[in-house]
C-alpha positions in Angstrom: 86.6 127.6 83.5 86.1 123.9 83.5 87.0 122.2 86.7 88.2 118.7 86.7 85.6 117.2 89.7 83.1 118.2 87.7 83.8 116.3 84.7 82.6 113.2 86.1 84.4 110.6 87.4 87.6 108.2 86.0 86.6 104.8 85.5 90.2 103.6 84.8 92.3 106.6 85.8 95.4 105.2 84.8 94.3 106.1 81.2 93.6 109.4 82.1 90.6 111.6 80.8 91.7 112.3 77.4 91.1 108.3 76.6 87.9 108.8 79.1 86.6 111.2 76.3 87.7 109.4 73.4 86.2 106.4 74.2 82.9 108.8 75.2 82.7 110.3 71.9 83.4 106.4 69.9 79.6 105.7 71.9 78.5 108.9 69.5 79.4 107.5 66.1 76.8 105.8 64.6 78.5 103.8 61.6 79.1 100.7 63.0 82.4 100.2 60.8 84.0 103.9 61.6 83.1 102.9 65.2 85.2 100.1 65.3 88.2 101.6 63.0 87.9 104.4 66.0 88.0 102.3 69.1 90.9 100.5 67.2 92.8 103.5 67.0 92.2 104.2 71.0 93.4 100.6 71.6 96.6 101.7 70.0 97.1 104.6 71.7 96.6 103.2 75.3 98.8 100.6 74.2 101.0 103.4 73.7 101.0 104.8 77.6 102.4 101.8 78.7 104.8 100.5 75.7 106.7 98.1 78.3 103.8 96.1 78.8 103.5 95.1 75.3 105.4 92.0 75.8 103.2 91.1 78.3 101.3 87.9 77.3 97.6 89.0 76.4 98.5 92.6 76.4 95.9 93.5 73.8 93.1 91.8 74.8 93.8 93.3 78.1 93.3 96.9 76.7 89.9 95.6 75.0 88.6 94.8 77.9 90.0 97.8 79.5 88.0 99.6 76.6 84.2 97.5 77.0 85.0 98.5 81.1 85.3 102.5 80.1 82.5 102.5 77.9 80.4 100.8 80.0 79.8 97.7 78.3 78.0 99.9 76.0 80.1 99.8 72.6 78.4 97.7 69.7 81.3 97.3 67.5 83.3 93.7 66.5 85.9 92.8 69.0 88.8 91.2 67.8 88.6 89.2 71.7 86.2 87.9 73.8 86.1 90.5 76.3 85.1 90.4 80.0 81.6 90.6 80.3 79.6 93.0 83.1 78.3 89.9 85.3 81.8 88.4 85.8 83.8 91.5 86.4 82.7 92.3 89.9 81.8 88.4 90.7 83.4 87.1 93.6 86.1 83.9 93.6 84.8 80.8 94.8 85.4 80.2 98.9 88.6 78.4 99.3 87.9 75.6 101.9 90.3 76.0 104.5 91.2 72.9 107.1 89.8 74.2 110.6 91.5 71.6 112.9 92.9 73.0 115.8 96.8 72.9 115.4 98.2 71.9 118.9 101.6 73.5 119.1 101.0 76.9 116.9 104.6 77.7 116.5 105.2 74.8 115.0 102.8 75.1 112.3 100.6 72.5 110.6 102.9 71.6 108.3 105.0 69.6 110.8 102.4 68.5 112.3 101.7 66.8 109.1 105.4 65.6 108.6 105.0 63.9 111.9 102.1 62.1 111.1 104.0 60.7 107.9 106.9 60.3 109.5 105.3 58.1 112.1 103.9 55.3 109.6 107.2 55.0 108.2 108.8 51.6 108.4 111.7 51.8 111.0 115.0 51.6 110.1 117.7 54.8 108.6 115.3 56.8 106.7 113.0 56.7 108.9 116.0 57.4 111.5 117.1 60.3 109.5 113.4 62.1 109.0 113.2 62.0 112.6 115.9 64.1 113.2 115.8 66.5 110.7 112.5 66.9 111.7 113.4 67.6 115.8 115.9 70.0 114.6 113.6 72.0 112.2 111.1 71.7 115.5 113.8 73.5 117.7 114.2 76.0 114.7 110.9 77.2 114.9 110.8 76.8 118.9 113.4 79.4 118.5 111.7 81.8 116.6 109.0 82.3 118.9 111.1 81.5 121.8 114.8 83.3 121.6 116.4 81.6 124.9 117.8 78.3 125.0 115.5 75.6 123.7 116.0 71.9 126.0 116.0 68.9 123.7 114.0 67.3 126.0 111.1 69.5 125.4 111.6 69.1 121.9 111.4 65.0 122.3 108.2 65.5 123.9 106.6 67.8 122.0 107.8 64.8 119.0 106.1 62.4 121.3 102.7 64.2 121.8 102.2 65.4 118.5 102.9 61.6 116.9 100.4 60.3 119.3 102.7 58.2 121.2 104.6 56.4 117.8 107.9 58.4 118.2 108.9 57.6 120.9 112.7 58.7 121.0 115.3 60.2 123.9 117.6 62.7 123.5 120.5 60.2 124.1 120.0 58.6 120.4 119.6 62.1 118.1 121.9 65.4 118.8 120.0 68.1 117.6 121.6 71.1 116.4 123.3 73.8 119.0 121.1 76.9 120.0 123.5 79.0 119.2 124.6 77.6 115.9 120.9 77.9 114.9 121.1 82.0 116.4 124.3 82.2 115.5 123.2 81.8 111.4 120.7 84.3 111.6 123.3 87.0 112.9 125.7 85.8 110.5 123.5 87.0 107.6 122.5 90.1 109.2 126.3 90.9 109.4 127.0 89.9 105.8 123.7 92.2 104.4 125.6 95.0 105.8 
């Protein structure tokens, strides 16, 4: 009796040992045309294993790439597509540059800091006032996600002043923010509606 553990490692287990053995058999065929026909049949069989993926773009191309990978890039055939190269298969993607600047208040996040910078450069007027009101309300919502208790509007406007380096010096008398219970109440209403 042959144990599967003694048969060697499967390179792509999703296709199973039979497909792996078919590809190994194709490697032993000496005639190039016959080998190409054999691999073409193997690709069709692989496609039949996952019929729901046939509508995916580049499905056949992926199958041919998988054949090349399963043969350890040793198949000498005429590929209908340009297959992935072995050195490209295990290469790491390029490093994504992240900003390493410090976030003053993590509960507000970097995006709100950027918005505050942009709004502080706006000319005075109704547009700027509306943007300040929206940002202040968003700051209150962000603050409440971290601090589930009541948030004082004065604290929000002090943080807004600090984050804008004094450019947005507004008081709580001018802008009325959303009530804390309304912000927290909306979240609770969503939970009850889902049930």
